[in-house]
C-alpha positions in Angstrom: -40.4 18.6 20.2 -43.4 17.0 18.6 -42.1 16.7 15.2 -38.6 16.2 16.4 -38.3 12.7 14.6 -39.8 13.3 11.5 -37.3 16.2 11.0 -34.4 13.4 11.7 -36.1 11.1 9.7 -36.1 13.6 6.5 -32.6 14.5 7.1 -31.6 11.5 7.3 -33.2 10.6 3.9 -31.7 13.7 3.0 -28.2 12.7 3.5 -28.7 9.3 2.4 -29.7 10.6 -0.9 -26.7 13.0 -1.1 -24.2 10.2 -0.1 -25.6 8.3 -3.1 -25.7 10.7 -5.5 -22.4 12.9 -4.7 -22.6 14.6 -8.0 -26.4 16.0 -7.5 -26.4 19.6 -6.8 -28.3 20.0 -3.1 -31.3 21.6 -4.7 -31.6 18.3 -6.5 -31.3 16.3 -3.9 -33.5 18.2 -1.7 -36.5 17.7 -4.3 -35.6 14.2 -4.2 -36.2 13.8 -0.6 -38.8 15.9 -0.4 -40.7 13.6 -3.3 -39.7 10.3 -1.3 -40.7 12.0 2.6 -44.1 12.9 1.1 -44.6 10.1 -1.0 -44.4 7.6 2.0 -46.2 10.0 4.0 -49.4 9.8 1.6 -48.7 5.8 1.6 -50.0 5.9 5.0 -53.7 7.0 3.7 -53.7 3.4 1.7 -54.6 0.3 4.3 -53.7 -3.5 2.5 -53.4 -6.1 5.2 -49.8 -6.7 4.2 -48.7 -3.0 4.6 -50.5 -2.5 7.8 -48.6 -5.7 9.1 -45.6 -4.6 8.0 -46.5 -1.1 9.7 -46.9 -3.3 13.0 -43.2 -3.8 12.9 -40.9 -1.7 14.3 -38.9 -1.6 11.2 -42.4 -1.1 9.4 -43.4 1.9 12.0 -39.7 3.6 11.7 -39.3 3.6 7.6 -43.3 3.5 6.9 -45.1 5.3 9.6 -48.2 4.2 10.9 -50.5 7.2 10.7 -50.9 9.9 7.8 -50.2 13.8 9.1 -50.1 16.9 7.0 -47.8 18.3 9.7 -45.4 15.9 8.9 -45.4 16.7 5.6 -44.5 20.0 6.7 -42.1 19.3 8.9 -39.9 17.2 6.3 -40.0 19.8 3.8 -38.6 22.6 6.5 -36.1 19.5 7.7 -35.0 19.1 3.8 -34.9 23.0 3.4 -32.4 23.1 6.6 -30.4 20.1 5.1 -29.8 21.8 1.7 -29.0 25.0 3.2 -26.1 23.6 5.3 -24.9 21.5 2.5 -25.2 24.2 0.5 -23.0 26.2 2.9 -20.2 23.3 3.1 -20.0 23.0 -0.5 -19.5 26.8 -0.4 -16.7 26.7 2.0 -15.1 24.0 0.5 -15.0 25.3 -3.0 -13.6 28.6 -1.7 -11.0 27.2 0.3 -9.2 25.5 -2.9 
């Protein structure tokens, strides 16, 4: 699976946002996650020496990536939609059992 890492990364961003903002709806967290992941992907089009040096580190490559790909943006969006769907189902089931 070529985009497996991108999917997992976007889900990580979604779940971190959901954990930090538990009062937000899944949709609100999802929109914010897509904005963050897309912004980081678009930042790969900008090349400054310090930023490129950071991207050469393991941490920088994992968090910021190295090469822009529109397919990654699509993968991020699909992953976040999946995360929102699962999160909403869990919340619905939790509220129904009360």
